[in-house]
N, C-alpha and C positions, 0 to 999 in steps of 0.2 A: 530410332537410336537417340535422336535429340531429346526425346521425352525421357528416355532412360538416363541419359547423362544429367539432365536437370534434376531428376529424382535423386540420383546419386550425390549430386552436389548439395542438395538439401539435407540428405542424410549426414553428410560430412559436417555441414554447418551445425546441425543439431548435436552431433557428437562433440563438437568443439564447445558448444554452449553447456552441455551436460558436464564435460570435463572441467570447464571454468567454474561452474557451480560448486563442484566438489572441492577443487583446489582453493578457490576463494574462501569457502566456508572453513576449510581446515587451517589455512595459513594466513588468512586475511588478504585483502586486495593489494595493499601496498607491498606486502612481502612476497607476492606471487609474480613470477616472470612468465612471459609468453612461452618460453622454452618448457617450463613446467606444465603449462596447459597443453602444449603440443605433445609432450610425453604422455600425459594422462589420457589424451584423446587418441593416441596412436597415429598422429599425423605429423607432417613436417611443419616447421615454423612458417614456411612459405604458404602452406595450405590455410593457415590462420589468416595471413595477410590477404589471401584471395577473397576471404569473406568479410574480414574486419580490418579497418585501417590501422587500428592500434588497440591497446588494452582498454582505453576509454570507450571506444566503439563497441568492444566486446561486452564491457560492463553495462553500457546503455541497452544493448540488445537483451541482456539478461533481465534488466529492469522491465523492459517492455513486455517480456514474456509472462509476467505475473499479474497482469491486470485482472481484477476481480469482476465478475459479471454484475455485481451489485453497483459498481461504479457507473455502468451504463444506465442502470435503472434510476439512480440518483440524478444523473444528467437529464434523463427523460422527464422525471417528475418535476425537477426544478423548472422545466420549460412548460410542461402541460398543466401543472398544478395538482393538488391533492386535497381532499376534504379534511384530512387530519394530518398535517405535515409533521407534527411532533410524534404522533403515533407511528407514522411511516418511518421516521428516522430511528425510532426505538426498534421497530421490527427489522429494519434492514441491518442494524448493528447486531442483532441476535443472529441473523442469517450469516453475516460476515464471520462471526467468531466460530460458528460451526464449520465454515469452510476453512478458515485459517488454522484451526487447531487439529484438524483431521487430515491435512494434506502435508506430508513430510517435505515435499518439494517447496511448497509455499513457505513453510517454516524456515528452511535453509536459505532461500533467496532473500526473504525479508530480513533474516539475521545478517546476511551479507550487506544489504542496503543500509540497515539501521545501526549495526554495532560492529561490523567487521570491515568497515571502510573508513579511512581517514581522508576527508575531502580536502586534501592539500596537494600541491604540486600538480602533476598531470591529471589527477582525479578531481581537481577543483571544478573543472568544466562539467563533470558529471553531476555535480550538486545542483546546477541550474535546472536540469530536467526534473529533478525531484522537487525542487522548490516550485516550479511551474505546476506540477501535478498537485502538490499540496494546496497551492493558491486556488487552482481551479475547483478543487473539492470544497474549500472553505467558501468560495463564491457561491457554489450551489447550496451550501448550508445556509448562507445568508439569505438567499432567495426563498428557501423553505421557511426560515424563521420570519421573514417578512410576510409570507402567506399566513403564518400563524398569528402574527400581529394583526393582519387585516381581518381575519375571521374571529378575533377576540380570544384565541386560545393561548397566546403568549402573555405571561404575567407582566404587569406594568413595571415591575422592577428590572426587567430585562429589555435591552435593545437587541434587535436582530443581529447586529454586528458582534456584540459581546457574547451573546448566546452561541453564535457560530464558532467564535474563537475558543470559548470554554469547552464546547462539545468536541471540537477537533483536537484540542490539546489533551483532553482526558482520554479519548480512545487511542490516540497516538502514544501517550505516555504509558498507559497500561500495556499496550502491545510491545513497546520498546523495552520496558522493564522486564516483562516476561521473557523476552529473547535475551536481553543483556545478562540477566541473573540466572541463566540456565533453567528456565521454567520452574523456578523455585516456589511458586505459589499456584494454586488451582485457578487458572484463568477462566475456565468454563463456569466456575462458581462466582468469581469476583466480578468479571466483566458484566454479566446480565444484571447483577444487583446494582453496580455503579451506574450503568446506563439507565436503568429503570428509575433509580432515585434522582438522577440528574434531570431526566425528562419530566418527572413529576414536579420538580422545582421550577421547570420552565413554564408550566401551565398556570393559567389564571386560577387563583384560589379565592373562595368566598370568605372574607375575613369578618363579615358582619355577624353579630351575635345571633344565635339561633332563636 
């Protein structure tokens, strides 16, 4: 019986998250009340408070639910190393865009995180987690570009820190613009070309005359 009760509680929690996703996406986070989420989920407001302390906690849980598997791979490679760090980053970006553009739920949740939430008032606290995640990813990018510098594949015009910042800013900018402007351009075409061109510019080039 206890096992069944725990399973039912988890089902309710997931139903609340699913409802929050839909309502946040439709109305924006600041304009959404917990009463609206409760109504969409078919639960009481008290049921929401049983699982989540407040709207910020609910928002954070939604954020935590969309971690991409590629993030763990980047974490691992940043520690273990890779013979071609720049090639690895290019490949992982191509994998990411296939995941991101073919999963409607990922599209909705990232639209909520990036363009449908004003990080002010009570939601200012939620920005810290996103900043921490972005900084952790950039730190891993720096480690990978330092590996590229060590093996001679990063061009002398780049420092690992600047390369990591430019790389992170480009992929985040493309993804945010695609979400913000209603998917008005073909990200599946633009993303790979931009990533490949940028990665080519990172590499050491032989500028000596043939």
